[in-house]
C-alpha positions in Angstrom: 11.9 26.6 32.8 13.1 29.9 34.2 12.6 28.7 37.8 15.1 26.0 37.6 18.4 27.0 38.8 20.8 26.6 36.0 23.8 28.9 36.0 24.9 27.9 32.4 23.4 26.9 29.1 25.1 24.3 26.9 26.3 25.9 23.6 26.1 23.9 20.4 29.7 23.8 20.0 32.4 22.4 22.3 33.4 26.0 23.3 33.4 27.3 26.9 30.0 27.6 28.8 27.9 30.6 28.1 26.7 32.6 31.2 23.0 32.5 31.7 20.9 34.8 29.6 17.5 36.4 30.1 14.6 34.1 29.1 13.6 36.4 26.3 17.0 36.0 24.7 17.3 32.4 25.5 13.9 31.2 24.3 14.6 31.0 20.5 18.1 29.4 21.0 16.7 26.6 23.2 13.7 26.1 20.8 16.0 25.8 17.9 18.2 23.4 19.8 15.3 21.2 20.5 14.1 21.4 16.9 17.6 20.5 15.6 17.8 17.5 18.1 14.4 16.3 16.9 15.4 16.4 13.3 18.4 14.3 14.1 16.4 11.7 15.9 14.1 11.7 12.9 17.0 11.3 10.5 18.4 8.3 12.4 14.9 6.5 11.8 15.5 6.9 8.1 18.7 4.7 8.1 17.8 1.0 8.8 21.5 0.1 9.8 22.5 3.2 11.6 24.2 6.3 10.2 27.4 8.2 10.7 27.4 11.9 12.0 28.3 13.1 8.5 25.2 11.3 7.1 22.9 12.4 9.6 24.2 16.0 9.4 23.4 15.8 5.6 19.9 14.3 6.2 19.0 16.8 8.8 20.6 19.8 7.0 22.7 20.9 9.8 26.4 21.8 10.0 28.5 18.8 10.9 29.9 20.5 14.1 26.4 21.2 15.3 25.1 17.8 14.5 28.0 16.0 16.2 27.5 18.0 19.3 23.9 17.2 19.5 24.4 13.5 18.7 27.0 13.2 21.5 24.3 14.8 23.9 21.5 12.5 22.7 23.8 9.4 23.0 24.9 10.6 26.6 21.1 10.9 27.4 20.2 7.4 26.0 18.1 8.6 23.2 20.8 7.3 20.7 23.4 4.7 21.0 26.8 4.7 19.2 28.4 1.5 17.7 31.3 1.3 15.3 30.9 5.0 14.4 27.3 4.8 13.5 24.3 6.1 15.5 21.1 4.0 16.3 17.9 4.9 18.3 18.6 4.2 22.0 16.7 2.7 24.9 15.2 6.0 26.1 13.3 6.3 22.9 12.0 2.8 23.4 10.7 4.0 26.7 8.9 6.9 25.2 7.3 4.6 22.6 6.1 2.2 25.4 4.6 5.0 27.4 2.8 6.3 24.3 1.4 2.9 23.7 0.2 2.6 27.3 -1.3 6.0 27.1 -3.7 4.8 24.3 -2.4 7.4 21.9 -4.1 7.0 18.5 -1.9 5.7 15.7 -1.7 7.3 12.4 -4.5 5.4 10.8 -6.9 6.4 13.7 -5.9 10.0 13.1 -6.6 9.6 9.4 -10.0 8.3 10.3 -10.7 11.3 12.4 -9.6 13.6 9.6 -11.9 11.6 7.2 -14.8 12.5 9.5 -13.9 15.9 10.2 -13.2 16.9 6.5 -15.9 14.8 4.9 -13.5 13.4 2.6 -11.4 10.2 1.9 -8.0 10.7 3.2 -4.6 9.1 1.9 -1.0 8.9 3.2 1.8 8.3 0.8 5.6 8.4 0.7 8.2 8.8 -2.1 10.6 6.1 -1.4 13.3 4.2 -3.6 12.4 6.5 -6.6 8.6 5.7 -6.5 5.3 6.9 -5.1 4.0 4.5 -2.4 0.5 4.8 -1.3 0.8 3.6 2.4 -2.9 3.9 3.6 -6.3 5.0 2.6 -9.4 5.6 4.9 -12.8 6.0 3.2 -16.4 5.6 4.1 -19.6 4.7 2.0 -20.4 8.4 1.7 -16.7 9.4 1.4 -15.4 6.9 -1.2 -11.7 6.9 -2.3 -10.6 7.3 -5.8 -10.5 4.1 -7.8 -6.8 3.6 -8.7 -7.5 2.7 -12.3 -4.0 3.8 -13.6 -0.8 2.9 -11.6 -0.1 5.7 -9.0 3.6 5.2 -9.5 3.5 5.7 -13.2 1.0 8.7 -13.2 2.4 10.9 -10.4 2.3 13.9 -12.7 -1.5 13.5 -12.8 -2.7 13.2 -9.2 -2.3 15.4 -6.3 -0.4 12.9 -4.3 2.3 12.6 -6.9 2.5 16.2 -7.8 3.0 17.0 -4.0 5.7 14.3 -3.5 7.5 15.3 -6.8 7.3 19.0 -5.8 9.4 18.3 -2.6 12.3 16.6 -4.5 15.3 18.3 -6.1 14.9 19.1 -9.9 17.3 16.3 -11.0 15.3 13.7 -9.0 12.1 15.0 -10.6 13.7 14.7 -14.1 14.8 11.3 -13.3 11.3 10.3 -12.2 9.7 11.8 -15.3 12.2 10.2 -17.6 11.2 6.8 -16.2 7.5 7.6 -16.2 6.9 10.0 -19.0 3.8 12.2 -18.5 0.8 10.9 -20.5 -2.8 12.1 -20.8 -5.4 10.4 -18.5 -8.1 12.8 -18.9 -8.7 16.0 -20.9 -7.5 18.0 -17.9 -4.1 16.1 -17.5 -0.9 18.2 -18.1 1.4 16.4 -20.3 4.9 17.0 -21.5 8.0 16.9 -19.4 8.8 20.6 -19.6 5.3 21.7 -18.7 5.2 19.3 -15.7 8.6 20.5 -14.4 7.5 24.1 -14.6 4.4 23.4 -12.6 6.4 21.3 -10.1 9.0 24.3 -9.7 6.1 26.8 -9.1 4.6 24.8 -6.2 5.0 26.5 -2.8 6.8 24.3 -0.2 4.2 24.4 2.6 1.0 24.8 0.6 -1.5 22.2 -0.5 -1.5 20.9 -4.0 -4.9 21.1 -5.7 -5.8 18.8 -8.5 -9.1 18.7 -10.6 -10.0 15.8 -12.7 -6.5 15.2 -13.8 -6.2 11.7 -12.6 -9.9 10.7 -12.7 -13.0 12.3 -14.1 -15.5 13.2 -11.4 -12.9 13.7 -8.7 -10.8 16.5 -7.3 -8.0 16.2 -4.8 -5.7 18.1 -2.5 -2.4 17.1 -1.0 -0.3 18.6 1.7 3.5 18.2 1.7 5.5 16.6 4.6 9.1 16.7 4.7 10.9 15.2 7.8 14.7 14.7 7.3 15.1 12.2 4.5 11.4 11.3 4.5 9.2 12.8 1.8 5.5 12.2 2.4 2.1 13.8 1.9 -1.4 13.6 3.5 -4.2 14.0 0.8 -7.9 14.0 0.4 -10.3 13.6 -2.4 -13.9 14.8 -3.1 -16.4 14.2 -5.8 -16.3 16.9 -8.3 -19.9 18.0 -7.2 -18.2 19.3 -4.1 -15.3 21.0 -5.7 -16.2 24.4 -4.2 -15.1 22.8 -0.8 -11.7 21.7 -2.2 -9.7 24.8 -1.2 -11.2 25.2 2.3 -10.7 21.6 3.3 -7.3 21.7 2.0 -6.5 24.5 4.3 -8.0 22.5 7.1 -6.0 19.4 6.3 -2.9 21.5 6.2 -3.5 22.9 9.7 -4.3 19.4 11.0 -1.1 17.9 9.6 0.9 20.9 10.9 -0.3 20.1 14.3 0.9 16.5 14.2 4.3 15.9 15.7 7.0 14.7 13.2 7.7 11.6 15.3 4.0 10.7 15.2 3.8 10.9 11.5 7.0 8.8 11.1 
């Protein structure tokens, strides 16, 4: 990057060009700009019919001026297109997707299968969408069986690691709304019940740390879930183990967190 002759950097506002700085000073700014641009691209994917600059700024948690400048740049480069004041994914992104398909890059399910084998556990991917928990995919094996969904996962989010992890990423008013629609009930002797108690637990969760659950949803099973928040998307990757292997739960949860952290946001989306 430092060998490319570029006398000026593009600032994130519409002000005058900023003279070239030393690489050590420019690095964090450039990385931050790329991260913000990616967040906007991801946010656009969360709107099926395009979105305005204001909607995307809110979804990506960026100042409107910064978001608008980056959106104009992305549109100029073809990564976005603008129509009637709304932004959509552009042809340049389609080209990247096509190139990725030609390269044989594994899809999310293939990556989950690799995780299943590496972790020695069944692996799950779930989203919180339209006010409900949605289990998107599960990969298991004869010696790594998935948990039998004997109780509706949508109505029992308080009891399983997937649901606790998803609810933990939501604002408190959304959590309260969910629990009002799905009151916490006891599924096993280990299940935490009572809306206030569940809310306290969710508030105590650390944003980037795995959620561990031991026999709260189903006897004989322990689970862990890793939070994934990308723009407006609230998701989780989770695993389950038989209770006989509960001593492995914390270590494989840390490993899952590292593996998920290494995945690119666009890959997960």
